[in-house]
C-alpha positions in Angstrom: 0.2 -0.2 -0.2 1.4 3.3 -0.8 1.8 5.9 2.1 1.4 9.6 1.1 3.4 12.2 3.5 2.4 15.8 3.7 4.3 18.7 4.5 2.5 21.5 5.7 3.4 25.5 7.5 2.5 28.2 8.4 4.4 31.7 8.1 2.3 34.0 9.8 0.5 33.8 13.1 -2.6 35.9 11.3 -3.2 32.9 9.1 -4.5 30.7 12.4 -7.9 30.1 12.4 -9.2 28.5 15.2 -12.0 26.6 15.9 -15.5 28.3 15.1 -17.0 26.4 18.5 -15.5 27.0 21.9 -13.4 24.5 23.5 -15.3 22.1 25.8 -15.8 23.0 29.6 -12.6 21.6 31.8 -10.1 21.8 28.6 -6.9 23.3 29.2 -3.2 22.9 27.6 -0.2 22.3 30.1 3.6 22.0 29.9 4.9 18.8 30.6 8.5 17.5 31.5 8.7 13.8 32.3 10.3 11.7 29.2 7.9 9.3 30.7 4.7 11.5 29.8 6.5 11.5 26.3 6.9 8.0 25.7 3.6 7.2 27.1 1.5 8.9 25.2 3.5 8.8 21.6 3.0 4.5 22.3 -0.8 5.4 23.3 -1.8 8.4 20.9 0.3 6.4 18.2 -1.1 2.6 18.5 -3.5 2.9 15.9 -1.7 5.1 13.5 1.9 3.2 12.5 4.1 5.4 14.9 6.9 2.9 15.3 10.3 5.1 14.6 10.6 5.5 18.3 9.2 2.4 20.0 13.0 1.0 20.7 14.1 4.1 22.1 15.5 3.3 25.8 15.2 5.7 29.1 18.5 7.6 28.1 16.7 9.0 24.3 13.5 9.7 25.7 15.2 11.8 28.2 17.7 13.5 26.0 14.4 13.9 23.3 11.8 14.8 26.0 14.9 17.9 27.3 15.0 18.9 23.3 11.9 19.3 23.0 8.6 21.2 24.7 5.6 19.0 25.3 2.4 20.0 26.2 -0.8 17.8 27.2 -4.4 18.8 26.5 -6.4 17.9 29.3 -10.3 17.5 29.7 -11.4 17.4 32.8 -8.1 16.4 34.7 -7.7 13.4 32.2 -5.0 13.9 29.9 -6.5 13.7 26.2 -3.5 14.2 23.8 -0.5 15.8 23.3 2.0 17.6 21.1 5.7 18.1 21.0 7.4 21.3 19.4 10.7 21.2 18.4 12.3 24.4 17.9 15.0 25.1 15.4 16.8 27.9 13.5 13.7 29.9 12.5 11.4 27.3 12.6 9.1 25.3 15.0 8.3 22.0 13.9 4.7 20.0 15.9 6.7 17.0 16.0 4.2 15.0 17.6 0.4 15.8 17.6 -2.5 13.5 18.5 -5.6 12.8 20.6 -6.0 9.5 22.7 -8.3 7.7 21.2 -11.1 7.8 23.7 -10.8 11.7 23.2 -11.3 11.8 19.9 -14.7 13.4 18.3 -15.0 15.8 21.3 -13.8 18.7 19.2 -10.4 19.1 20.9 -8.3 18.1 18.1 -9.0 21.9 16.6 -8.1 23.4 20.1 -5.1 21.6 20.8 -4.1 22.5 17.2 -4.4 26.1 17.6 -2.5 26.0 20.6 0.3 24.3 19.2 0.0 26.9 16.6 0.0 29.5 19.1 3.1 28.3 21.3 5.2 27.3 18.0 5.2 31.3 17.0 5.9 32.7 20.0 9.6 30.1 19.7 9.9 31.0 16.0 8.4 33.2 12.8 7.4 29.6 11.2 5.9 26.4 12.4 5.5 23.3 10.2 4.1 19.6 11.1 4.3 16.5 8.8 1.1 13.9 8.5 0.6 11.1 6.2 -2.1 8.6 5.3 -1.3 6.6 8.1 -2.8 9.2 10.6 -6.1 9.7 11.8 -8.4 10.2 9.4 -9.4 13.9 10.1 -5.4 14.8 10.7 -4.6 16.5 7.7 -8.3 18.5 7.6 -7.7 19.6 10.9 -4.0 20.9 9.9 -5.1 22.4 6.8 -8.7 23.9 8.8 -6.1 25.9 11.3 -4.4 27.7 8.5 -1.8 25.1 7.9 -1.3 25.1 3.9 0.6 21.6 2.3 4.1 22.4 0.8 5.3 19.1 0.1 3.4 15.6 -0.7 5.7 12.6 -1.3 4.1 9.6 -2.2 6.2 6.1 -1.1 5.2 2.4 -1.9 
């Protein structure tokens, strides 16, 4: 099966389009600095979407990664619903990971969590980008585009 990968970017914070509905009551976004959170949520969010790149990482690799990126979690009524990781670089910030836990999908959280990721990304750099693929959640690409990101590259691999 061919896999399509899209790279999306936004170069102006004025281009962020937040969701039209308000966030659900009890929704918040919180910073986390704990490699165990990165590992746990990577495994749980990515379990249904073929996220395998980091599965063999050692505790030291998780610690080094968590020290390099900013990790934010979306919380609904005190329970973690999803995360995003921002990897700042020269002139840009990558949304390295973005996703919701299966039990949190379909509740209108994805747009609000992505809006938070974009706003924080622009606090770090003048350009924010992300990649997604056809193995990711069925609403991933549409959510990115709805928030104002535009496709700047598309690759298809057999």
